[in-house]
N, C-alpha and C positions, 0 to 999 in steps of 0.2 A: 111629192117632191120635195127634197132636203130643205130646208132652212138653216141658214149658214149668218149668223150674227160678228163683229168682231170687232172689239175695243183695244185699245193701247193703252193700259194703264203706268203711267207716267214710262215709258219703253224709250231709251237714249238712241234711237234712230239714227244711220247719217243722213242726212240729211231729211228732208220729211217736216220740216220747220219753216216757217214763213220767215221768223228773223231765229238764226242759227249760230254758234256758237264758233268761239277761234280753236279751244280744245276741246276735247271729251271731259277732263275734269273743270271747267266751265260748264259744261252742260247739266253734266251729272251736281256741282252743287244750287247750281238752279233749279233741276227737277226736285232733288232732296231736299229742298230746302224745307226745315219744319212747317214752317207757316205756309208754303204753298200745298204739302202733306195734308199738315190735318184738315186745310180746304179743299183739298181733293178727295179727303176719305167721307167729310161728311155730306158732300153732294155725290157720291158714288152710291152711299149709304143711303141718303133721302130721296133722292131724285131719280138715279139711273136705276138703282136695284129694285124698288118697289111697285113698276109698273113690268119689268122681267119676270119678276117673282106671279104674278096676277094674271102670266095673258091665257085667255079664254082658249088656247090652244100652247099645248104647252110642250109641243112634236118641233125641238128646236135645237141648235146647236152653240151657245153662245163663248166664242176663244176668246179671251182675255190673256192678253200678254205683256209682260213684266219684263224687265231687265237682269242678266245675272248680278247686277250691283246692285239693286235696290237692296238696302239693309234690311239685317234680320226682322227687327222689331214691325218693319210695315210688311215685311211677306208673311208674316205671323198674322198680322191684324186683317191682310188680303183675304188670307187663305180662309181665316175664321168666321168671317164676312160672308166669303161663298160656301161654304162648306154646306146649308142645308140647300144648295142647285144644281141638282143632276146635269143642266144642261151645260153648265161652263166647264169647259177644257181651259186647264191654265197654263201657260205653258212661256216659259224660261227661257230670254234667246239673250245669248250675245249685242253689242253694239254690230249692228248690219244692215248697207243700204236698202233703203226704207220703202221700196213700191218691193224690189225683190223677193227681202225676207218676207211681207206683208204677204204674198202673192203665194209663195210657198208654205206658207201658216194655215192659209186657207182652205188650199191643196193638201194638205196632211188630214184633212179632219172629213172629208168630203166621200163619199160612199160610191161604190159603182153600181150604177141605177141608169135605166132605160128612161128615167125620167127626165125632164131640165132642174137645176142646182138654184135655188134663190138664195142671195144672199145681199147681207146690209154690213156700215160701218158705221160707226158711233166714235162719238167722245167720250169721256169718263163725266163729263156733266151736262152729257145731251141724257134724253129718252126717245121711247116710244111709247105710243099708248096699249091700253092693255089688251084688244084687239089687235092688233098689227099681226102678228103671225097669220091669226084665221085670217082676215080680210088682202095678207101677203099673196098668200096661199089660193084664196078664191079670187082673185085680179088676174094670179097666172092662167089660172084654170076658165079665165072668160075668155082671155088672149092667147091663146096657145095656139091658134091657128095663123095668127099674121106673128107667132114668133118662131113659128115652124119655118117660116120662110129665113129667118137668118142667125147668124151664129149665139147674137147678143141683143136682150131686149131690155130695157131702162123702164121700172114701174116707178114712179113718182109721186109718193102721198108730198102735198105740199103745204098745209095747211098745220098751224100750229101758235105756238108764241116762243119768243126770245126771253127768256127768265134768268134773272140774279134774286138766288135764292139768299138769305143774310138772317141773322140776327130776330129780328123786327117781324120777318113773313117773305114773304114771294114777290120782287116785281118783278114786271111783264109788261112784254108790247106784244101784241097779233102781229103776226106774219104770214104771209103767202106767196115769200120768194121762191122762186122756181128754182129746183135740184140742192138743195141742202143737205148735207149729207145724214141727219138726223133718221129721215123716215125714207132716205134713198134705196132703193134696192135694184137687183140685176137679176136677169131669168136670164141664165148658161147653158148654153146646149150641151147634153149629155155627156158628147165626146170632147168640148173646147175643155181647156183645161186654163184658158182666161179668167179672171176673176175682177170680182168689184174693185180693186186695189189698181189696178193694170191701169186705169184713166185718176186723171181727175174729175173731181163731183160735177163740177159745173159746163165739164165738156161735152158729158157725156147725149146730150140732143145736137151734137154735130156729128157725133160716131155715127151713136147707132139710134132708132125705132126706138121711140119712148110714149109711155102712157104717163097723163099725169093727172089725177084724183085732186078736187080739192076740198071734199067733204069726207069724213069729219075731221076735227081737230086730230092730228097723227103724232106732233112732234114737240120736242117742247128742244131748245138748243139754249145750254148755258152760257153765260156772258159774264167773265166776269176778269178781274186786271191782271189774270194767268193765263189769261186765254192768248192764242200764239198768236191769232190774227188779231187781235187786242195792241200787241205792241208795235210801235215803229208813231212817228209823227204825223202820218198823212190819217189815220185814224179817225175818223170822224165818232165823235161821244155817241151813242145810243138812247134815246128818252123811253124812261122804263119809268112804269107808277105802281105801287103795291097794289098788289090785289085784294080785291073785299072779298065779303064773304061769299057770294057767289061764282067767284074768280078762284078759291079754293075749295067750294063744293064742284067744281067742275075738274079741279084735279084730281081730287077724289073721285069722283066717277069715271073721268077717265085715262087717269094715270095712275090711279090706287097710292097717291101721294098727301101726305097727311102735313099740312100747313102745321102745326101744335107740333110734330118731330122736326120737320126745317128748323124753325124758331130754338127748339131744344139742344140740335144738334151746333145750330152756327152759335150760341150761345155761350157756348165752348171752347169755339175755335179762337 
């Protein structure tokens, strides 16, 4: 079964933002502001990419989507960061309607196959555990009889941490909230062209059969001042605590994340 992951790296979609902007120029100024980009790169380099590089099953495609307006200095930096990852398909697109363009991108890398396609999405400050692809394929194999009855089936790994990396280390809070984006996947029938981007992640259980797995720790959900979901007066603060040595050891074991590298990267932001 082909596994496809999708990540938008500061892509200026039309729509798809909980708090949007009046003009494209305002959106680009926000997305490409130097302080925000430095934070994005520090997170992407030390949180998102290490577990993808260390996947126990390296047979997957990871599509990274950027805008054609991304300044050259950031595009060159991103290309250098991804150069050692054969799984990466870096795609450049002009601003377009969010869901249609993401669906088109996912289907552009699908292989013709008689097997279902497994798809996941993540933000550029999220992470999945080092055995995510392996376990996703395993679960999909276990539920193939169930999935054969329908066009789509959701696979939800719901346990992990909400995290905020910084110069002092990684602050975190345990989470088991269902249908978070980072480790949520969808199993798509081989003849279907629907994708995980057809649906809002929290609506999957009302649309299709879903299987939820609560063990093991499988996701990290980024939490910072630049999160789109953190904008607006109704947002409640999230209580996070600095991870101790045991927590940092778990990050290293489950996500191949080096807390010292996090501290070093964010000390430069």
